[in-house]
C-alpha positions in Angstrom: 306.4 193.9 26.8 305.6 195.4 29.0 303.5 194.2 32.3 301.6 195.3 34.9 302.4 194.5 38.6 297.9 194.4 39.3 297.4 190.8 38.7 294.9 187.5 39.2 294.3 184.3 38.9 292.5 181.3 40.0 292.8 177.5 39.5 290.8 174.5 40.9 292.0 171.0 40.8 290.3 167.6 42.0 292.2 165.3 44.1 290.3 162.2 45.5 287.2 163.9 47.2 289.0 167.3 47.5 288.8 170.1 45.9 292.0 172.1 45.8 291.2 176.1 44.6 294.6 178.2 44.3 293.7 182.1 44.1 296.8 184.5 43.3 296.2 188.5 43.7 298.8 191.3 43.8 299.1 194.9 43.8 302.2 197.3 43.0 305.3 197.1 45.6 308.6 198.2 45.1 309.7 194.2 46.3 308.1 191.3 46.4 306.1 191.0 48.9 304.3 187.6 49.5 301.7 186.8 51.7 300.6 183.0 51.7 297.3 181.5 53.3 297.0 177.2 53.6 295.8 174.7 55.8 298.1 172.6 58.3 298.0 170.0 55.5 300.1 171.5 53.5 302.3 173.5 55.2 305.3 171.5 54.4 305.0 172.9 50.4 305.2 176.4 51.7 308.9 176.7 51.0 308.7 175.2 47.7 305.5 177.6 46.7 307.1 180.3 48.0 310.4 179.9 46.1 308.2 179.2 42.8 305.7 182.5 43.0 309.1 184.1 43.7 310.5 182.6 40.7 307.8 183.5 38.1 306.4 186.4 39.9 309.4 188.9 40.5 307.8 191.8 42.2 304.3 193.2 43.8 302.2 192.9 46.6 301.0 189.0 46.8 298.0 187.6 48.5 297.8 183.6 47.9 295.4 181.6 49.3 294.5 178.0 49.1 291.2 176.3 50.0 290.1 173.0 50.3 286.8 171.2 50.1 285.7 167.7 50.7 282.5 166.1 49.5 283.4 163.9 52.1 285.9 163.5 54.8 289.0 161.0 54.6 289.1 160.2 58.4 285.5 160.2 60.1 285.2 163.2 62.5 285.0 162.3 66.4 283.9 164.2 69.4 286.0 164.9 71.8 284.3 163.7 75.1 286.4 164.7 77.8 287.0 168.0 76.7 282.9 168.4 76.5 282.3 166.8 79.3 284.7 169.5 81.0 283.6 172.8 79.1 279.8 171.4 80.2 280.3 171.3 83.6 282.6 174.5 83.9 279.8 176.7 82.0 277.1 174.8 84.4 278.9 176.0 87.7 278.9 179.3 85.9 275.1 179.2 85.6 274.7 178.1 88.6 277.2 180.9 90.8 274.9 183.4 88.5 271.6 181.8 89.2 271.3 181.4 85.5 268.6 178.4 84.4 270.3 175.5 82.6 269.2 174.5 79.1 270.4 172.1 76.4 272.1 174.9 74.6 274.3 175.2 77.1 275.2 171.7 75.3 275.5 173.2 71.8 277.5 176.1 72.8 280.1 173.8 74.3 280.3 172.0 71.5 281.5 175.1 69.5 284.7 175.7 71.7 288.2 174.7 70.3 289.0 171.3 69.7 285.5 169.6 71.1 285.7 167.9 67.0 289.0 165.7 66.0 289.7 163.9 63.1 292.9 162.2 62.0 295.2 164.6 60.2 296.2 162.8 57.1 300.3 163.1 55.6 300.7 164.5 52.3 301.3 162.2 49.5 303.0 162.3 46.7 300.6 162.2 44.3 298.5 165.0 45.9 301.8 167.2 46.0 302.1 166.6 42.3 298.3 167.8 41.7 298.9 170.8 43.5 301.8 171.8 42.0 300.3 171.2 39.1 297.5 173.8 40.2 299.8 176.1 41.6 301.4 176.2 37.5 298.0 176.8 36.0 296.8 179.6 38.8 300.7 181.2 38.2 300.3 181.1 34.3 296.2 182.2 34.5 298.6 184.7 36.6 301.1 186.2 34.2 298.4 186.4 31.4 296.2 189.2 33.6 299.6 191.4 33.7 300.3 191.0 30.3 296.8 191.9 29.6 296.9 194.6 31.8 300.4 195.8 31.1 298.9 196.3 27.2 296.5 198.8 28.7 299.3 200.3 30.3 301.5 200.3 27.4 299.1 202.1 25.3 298.2 204.9 27.5 302.1 205.6 28.2 303.3 205.8 24.6 300.2 208.4 24.0 301.7 210.7 26.8 305.4 209.8 25.4 304.2 210.9 22.1 302.2 213.6 23.2 305.4 214.9 25.3 306.9 214.7 21.5 304.5 216.2 19.9 305.2 219.6 22.3 308.7 219.4 22.2 308.4 219.8 18.1 306.0 222.6 18.7 308.0 224.5 20.6 310.0 225.4 17.3 307.1 227.8 16.0 308.1 230.1 19.2 311.6 230.5 19.2 312.5 233.1 16.2 309.6 235.4 18.0 311.2 234.8 21.4 314.9 235.8 19.8 312.8 238.8 18.3 311.1 239.7 21.6 313.8 239.7 23.9 316.3 242.0 21.3 312.9 244.1 21.1 313.1 244.4 25.1 316.6 245.0 25.6 317.0 247.7 22.8 314.1 249.4 24.4 315.1 249.1 27.9 318.9 250.5 26.3 317.2 253.7 24.5 315.6 255.0 27.9 318.7 255.0 30.0 321.7 255.9 27.3 321.1 258.7 25.3 320.8 257.9 21.2 323.5 257.6 19.1 325.9 256.4 22.1 325.3 252.7 21.4 327.9 250.9 20.3 325.6 248.2 17.3 328.2 245.9 17.1 329.0 245.6 20.9 324.9 245.7 21.1 324.9 242.3 18.5 327.5 240.5 21.1 325.6 241.1 24.3 322.7 239.7 22.3 324.0 236.8 20.9 326.1 236.4 24.2 322.5 236.6 26.6 320.9 234.6 24.0 323.5 231.3 23.9 322.7 231.5 27.9 318.7 230.8 26.8 319.7 228.3 24.4 317.0 225.0 24.7 318.4 223.4 21.9 320.5 220.9 23.4 317.7 220.6 25.9 315.4 219.4 22.9 317.7 216.9 21.3 318.6 215.3 24.8 314.3 215.6 25.5 313.8 214.0 22.5 316.4 211.2 22.5 315.4 210.6 26.0 311.7 209.8 24.5 313.2 207.6 21.9 314.7 205.6 24.8 312.0 205.3 26.9 309.7 204.2 23.9 312.3 201.2 23.1 313.0 200.3 26.5 309.3 199.5 26.9 309.3 197.0 24.1 312.1 195.1 25.5 311.2 191.4 27.2 312.5 191.8 30.2 311.4 193.8 33.2 311.6 197.9 32.6 309.1 199.7 35.0 312.3 200.5 37.4 314.3 201.3 34.1 311.6 203.7 32.4 311.2 205.4 35.9 314.9 206.3 35.8 314.3 207.5 32.6 311.2 209.9 33.2 313.3 211.5 36.0 315.5 212.3 33.1 313.1 213.7 31.1 311.8 215.9 34.0 314.9 216.7 34.5 315.3 218.4 31.0 311.8 219.8 30.4 312.2 221.8 34.2 315.3 223.0 32.1 313.6 224.2 29.2 311.3 225.8 32.1 313.4 227.7 33.2 315.7 229.0 30.0 312.3 229.8 28.4 311.8 233.6 29.2 309.1 233.0 26.9 304.7 232.3 28.0 304.1 230.4 24.6 306.7 227.6 25.6 306.1 228.3 29.6 302.3 226.7 28.4 304.1 223.7 26.7 306.5 223.0 29.5 303.2 222.7 31.9 301.7 220.7 29.4 304.9 218.4 29.1 305.1 218.1 32.9 301.5 217.3 33.3 302.1 214.1 30.8 305.2 213.6 32.5 303.4 213.4 35.9 300.7 211.3 34.2 303.4 208.8 33.2 305.2 208.5 36.6 302.1 207.4 38.2 301.4 204.9 35.8 305.1 203.4 36.0 304.3 202.9 39.8 302.3 199.7 38.5 304.7 198.6 35.5 306.9 195.6 36.4 
């Protein structure tokens, strides 16, 4: 079963007056690149969250975001009066130096400065920790389901392209005999131009033709490329992550296609080789996003 490295999952859980939301997004990456954002209260659970994500996600550039909304605070918010007064006096002094009129807006500005509001920091209870981890598991389930869905779309597209390469490979057989005849005709014509008639040993000529055609024979490349295509399709059906393995098989397919092109010595075969290369490049682009 093929999975995409593109994933998305979001879920929201409730604990007391809190709505805890977890959102996961990912794109392709060679390794697991995890970026975690969460309130300070939940930082003590970051390592446990990272371990759970690493266990289920495997690879990809992943953004994890935990947000909390409260219908009412657990502890009353207090104004840090001394700090506000210090801010206000400093602003008033600066305004006086600059001969700027003082208004009530100065107090509003002071209240917006850092640490003017304070509340008692809660500790994370065992009950809330359990709700948080359950919420994470739900988000990861939705995230992995998204990856599976995207993987099916990738699998359908890649399968069609591999089958397309197999069909192009099969078509090569119709050009091979005509290619041999053209090569023999071209060589015979060249000999007739430079060697007097009647002085050519036809048996030796046939031996040289056979030797020359053996160098241009593409049977082995066709068999290997066919086997690579079959193995590629089989690997896609495996349960384990197969993105890297499929990439290696695609490289081997590319080698055989390139060898076919170098041995082709025929315009029709070269056209088919170019079409196979085009399909393979599209496969490689898609494989960059396969887990």
